[in-house]
C-alpha positions in Angstrom: 59.9 119.6 70.9 61.9 118.7 74.0 63.4 115.3 74.5 60.6 114.2 76.9 57.9 114.7 74.7 59.8 113.1 71.5 58.7 109.6 70.7 60.5 106.4 72.0 62.6 105.5 69.3 61.6 101.9 67.0 65.2 99.7 66.7 62.8 97.6 64.2 63.7 100.6 62.0 64.9 98.3 58.5 62.5 95.5 59.4 59.9 97.1 59.8 60.9 98.8 56.7 61.5 95.8 54.9 57.7 94.4 56.2 55.9 97.1 54.8 57.9 97.4 51.6 57.6 93.5 51.3 54.3 93.5 51.5 53.8 96.6 49.0 55.9 94.6 46.6 53.9 91.3 47.3 50.7 93.2 47.0 51.8 94.6 43.3 53.3 91.1 41.9 56.7 92.5 42.4 59.3 89.5 43.3 62.1 90.6 45.3 65.6 88.5 44.8 67.8 89.1 47.7 71.8 88.7 47.1 72.7 84.8 47.5 75.2 84.1 50.6 78.5 84.0 49.7 78.4 86.3 46.6 78.8 89.9 47.6 79.7 90.4 44.1 76.3 90.4 43.2 75.9 93.8 44.9 79.0 95.6 43.5 76.8 97.1 40.3 74.0 98.4 42.2 76.6 100.0 45.0 78.5 101.7 42.7 75.4 103.0 40.9 73.9 104.2 44.2 76.9 105.9 45.4 77.6 107.8 41.6 73.5 108.7 41.7 73.9 110.5 45.5 77.2 111.9 44.9 76.3 113.4 40.9 72.4 114.2 41.5 71.1 113.9 45.1 74.0 115.9 46.6 74.8 118.2 43.6 71.3 119.9 43.1 69.3 121.4 44.8 65.9 120.5 43.5 62.4 122.7 43.8 60.2 120.1 42.7 59.7 116.6 42.1 59.8 117.4 38.3 62.9 119.0 38.8 64.1 115.5 40.6 62.9 113.4 37.8 64.3 115.6 35.0 67.6 115.5 36.6 67.3 111.9 36.9 66.6 111.0 33.9 69.1 112.8 32.0 71.6 111.8 34.2 70.6 108.0 33.8 70.5 108.5 30.2 74.8 110.0 30.7 75.0 106.7 33.0 73.8 104.2 30.5 75.2 105.5 27.2 77.7 108.3 27.3 80.2 107.6 30.5 82.9 105.1 30.1 82.3 102.2 32.0 85.4 100.3 33.9 84.1 97.1 33.3 84.6 97.8 29.8 88.5 98.5 30.2 
């Protein structure tokens, strides 16, 4: 594709994705819970988890199949939850 044949960018990216994800969740009976205003500490745990997962799994492995992703993710989550020390525990 050349620049002239590329589709125009959609500047509603996150809103459009969230709309679709929100609709999917509603269809499946999943309740979305957002961070309360002025409570950024509610996001700290998941941000730490996401950073660790991205650095140690997604950036650390070259996957050849979806089954590889599932197996490595399963092993990593087991280690993350049970074996490694957690900063909050001192």
